[in-house]
C-alpha positions in Angstrom: 0.0 0.0 0.0 1.4 3.4 -0.9 1.0 6.6 1.0 -2.6 7.9 1.2 -3.6 11.5 2.0 -7.0 12.0 3.5 -8.7 15.4 3.7 -11.5 15.8 6.2 -13.4 19.2 6.1 -13.5 20.5 9.6 -14.8 23.4 11.7 -13.1 23.7 15.1 -11.6 20.2 14.7 -15.0 18.5 14.1 -16.3 17.2 10.8 -18.2 19.9 8.8 -21.6 18.7 7.5 -20.8 20.3 4.1 -17.3 20.2 2.7 -17.6 23.6 1.0 -18.5 25.4 4.3 -15.5 24.2 6.3 -13.0 26.6 7.8 -10.1 24.1 7.4 -9.2 20.8 6.1 -7.5 18.3 8.3 -5.0 16.4 6.2 -4.0 12.9 7.4 -1.1 11.0 5.9 -1.3 7.2 6.0 1.5 4.8 5.1 1.2 1.1 5.3 -2.1 1.5 7.1 -0.7 3.7 9.9 -1.3 7.4 10.4 2.1 9.1 10.0 1.1 12.7 10.0 -1.6 15.3 10.5 -1.9 18.9 9.4 -4.7 21.5 9.5 -4.8 23.8 6.5 -7.0 26.7 5.6 -8.7 26.4 2.2 -8.7 29.2 -0.4 -12.0 31.2 -0.6 -14.8 28.9 -1.8 -15.5 29.1 -5.5 -17.2 26.3 -7.5 -14.6 23.8 -8.6 -11.6 25.2 -6.8 -11.3 22.7 -3.9 -10.8 19.5 -5.9 -7.9 21.1 -7.9 -6.4 22.6 -4.7 -6.6 19.4 -2.8 -5.2 17.4 -5.7 -2.2 19.7 -5.8 -1.7 18.9 -2.1 -1.5 15.2 -2.9 -4.9 14.3 -1.4 -6.2 10.9 -2.5 -9.4 10.7 -0.4 -12.0 13.1 1.1 -14.1 12.0 3.9 -17.0 14.4 4.3 -20.4 14.7 6.0 -22.0 16.0 2.9 -21.1 16.9 -0.7 -23.1 17.6 -3.8 -23.0 15.4 -6.9 -21.2 18.0 -9.0 -18.4 18.3 -6.4 -18.1 14.5 -6.3 -17.7 14.4 -10.1 -15.0 17.1 -9.9 -13.1 15.2 -7.3 -13.4 12.0 -9.3 -12.0 13.8 -12.3 -9.1 15.0 -10.1 -8.4 11.3 -9.1 -9.7 11.8 -5.6 -12.1 9.3 -4.0 -14.9 10.8 -2.0 -16.7 9.3 1.0 -19.9 11.1 2.1 -22.2 10.7 5.0 -19.5 10.6 7.7 -20.8 11.5 11.1 -19.3 12.0 14.5 -15.7 11.4 15.4 -12.3 13.1 15.0 -10.7 13.2 11.6 -8.2 10.6 12.8 -11.1 8.3 14.1 -12.9 8.6 10.7 -9.7 7.7 8.8 -8.9 4.8 11.1 -12.5 3.5 10.7 -12.3 3.9 6.9 -9.0 1.9 6.8 -10.5 -0.9 8.9 -13.7 -1.0 6.9 -15.8 0.0 10.0 -16.7 3.6 8.9 -20.4 4.1 9.6 -22.0 6.3 7.0 -25.3 8.1 7.1 -27.3 10.1 4.6 -25.4 12.6 2.5 -27.1 15.9 3.6 -25.9 17.7 0.5 -27.0 15.2 -2.2 -28.1 17.8 -4.7 
């Protein structure tokens, strides 16, 4: 397994229900199934289509979000980034760990438009 970089949209360290409304992204680096680094980064001002390109430039491979519209999911897919929506409670690290072990519980995507 190669290095993966997860981006979790957050507000005050908690998962934001809509990725486009977050105040930061928590980036979590994973190598060989282990978290090897964590960084919080402020996104550029939100404009349609900018976040997938910006996150791809940062090497992000996966986004775990509470909610995300279909158009944004398509743009992430074009950028080669896998999206997971419907994430609920938990720290970014807990969500990534649950994803890696196949135990991530997902709810409804509140932004499925």
